[in-house]
C-alpha angles and dihedrals in degrees: 000000000000112000118207126193133180129217123251125190132139092241093094135163145081091296105359096178085079122061093230091051094051125101123217111247134188136170093282092051093048091049089049089052093048093047091049093051090049095048094044087063108257113148094227143314140257112239101202131199103268138115095330131050109255097228101065090036094052092042092053091052097040087059092061101035131078123268089250090063107092122201118217108205122202108227130180108215112232099029091090123033112257090239092054093045090052089052091050091049094048091047091051091053092046091054103036106026139284121281094016100108127082130174124225103206109221116186094181127193129301095248093047094050092048087063087062094047100261111131099193132136124222102278092036089061090060093046090053090046093053092051093042097053094044087058094047090051092052092047096050089046088062101253123150112205151139119245135187115181141145095286108012137049113187129180120198091350114185098025094119096044102064095100091054097048111095123223108289092018127260129275117199106198116236119225116189144168125201128148102188121091090253091050094048091049092051090049093047092055104036119018135079102209123032111211128199136177119244120281135157107291096247091057093042092049091057093050095046091050089055090050092051092048093051092045090051089052087061092046092252140119121208133203113236124227136185130207112209141163115222130211101182123169138161091267136025090240092056092049095052090045088057090052090049090054091056089057092047097050095046114100125234090240090059092050091048093049095048096044092042090060091063097094094049098050113092097179114120092209090055091048091052089053092047093052090060093066100020093215092291119139105209127211089233128025096233092065087080095051103119095158122033111281094351113123121184092188096104087078090064094072110016134048124243125027109021103185125097130184106226124191149067121320091263093049094048090051090050091054093047089050089056089057092047088054087060089059100266110148100161123068127185106194136184143174136176124286091030095212100049095038091051087062093044094049091041091056099039109027109020100068095049094041090055091048 
């Protein structure tokens, strides 16, 4: 069955990367957003690393949404001890319902993690991640053990968690995206859902085939997920006009900041996104359309996934069907503003995509 999530962060508005395009939010607004996404029919939401910490944000929304609504929390391995993370996960499931929680594994970039005190280069991040999540899995399963590895040495780990562990233990599914060889290998061995950002289908097909091959080498099979921004309107012309407006309202300082970060980012997924627009700000959005209705321009002014599907309802569904044909059965979608676009996508795209 196709699983469809929305995107939830407090940076909300028509173009929230600019102060004048940002909407004021508070707890009541965020709970309204979460309740709307739940009632519209999305299966859950990605709570991404942004202005707010994901744990209080997801907890506040889990308290007002139905048990079938599953939060996906972005977590950087290594910033919290594996024992403490296991305790947080088990507490979340005790309070809000079993099998609701999922982790989106975010390995980040070397400069960003140095701000948090982690002095690790690219491939070291994935080695730490593999060890970290293997420990979290054992802890949430109810094991008590000693461990001495490359990054962690634990003694009597899990002793204080036994009262929180449900019968049979708990498994918090790991969702993860990494495009480098080290990232793909880590995914193949450890995660449940492999996530990727949007790319033209021929490029995505090649990457997903590598992921499947490496997973099979470990005797495993992964679900495949795609993170996309949507600009869907009644007509193709209206959709591209909306994309043009995003270019027009973005300030030069935002473009300079985003494009100036290119040299410092060592993430392969980010580089693949950057190559689609080459750091060029076009006069009109459609100048960057290399595959029908795929627009890499979101990466010019906002971090993270830079590809949008732009078009009429029928065109957007055609593009999503292409991705489904590649084996994708999980979609994490977004649009700006998050609240209004959740309703638009819920009414135009969600029913047909499920069918």
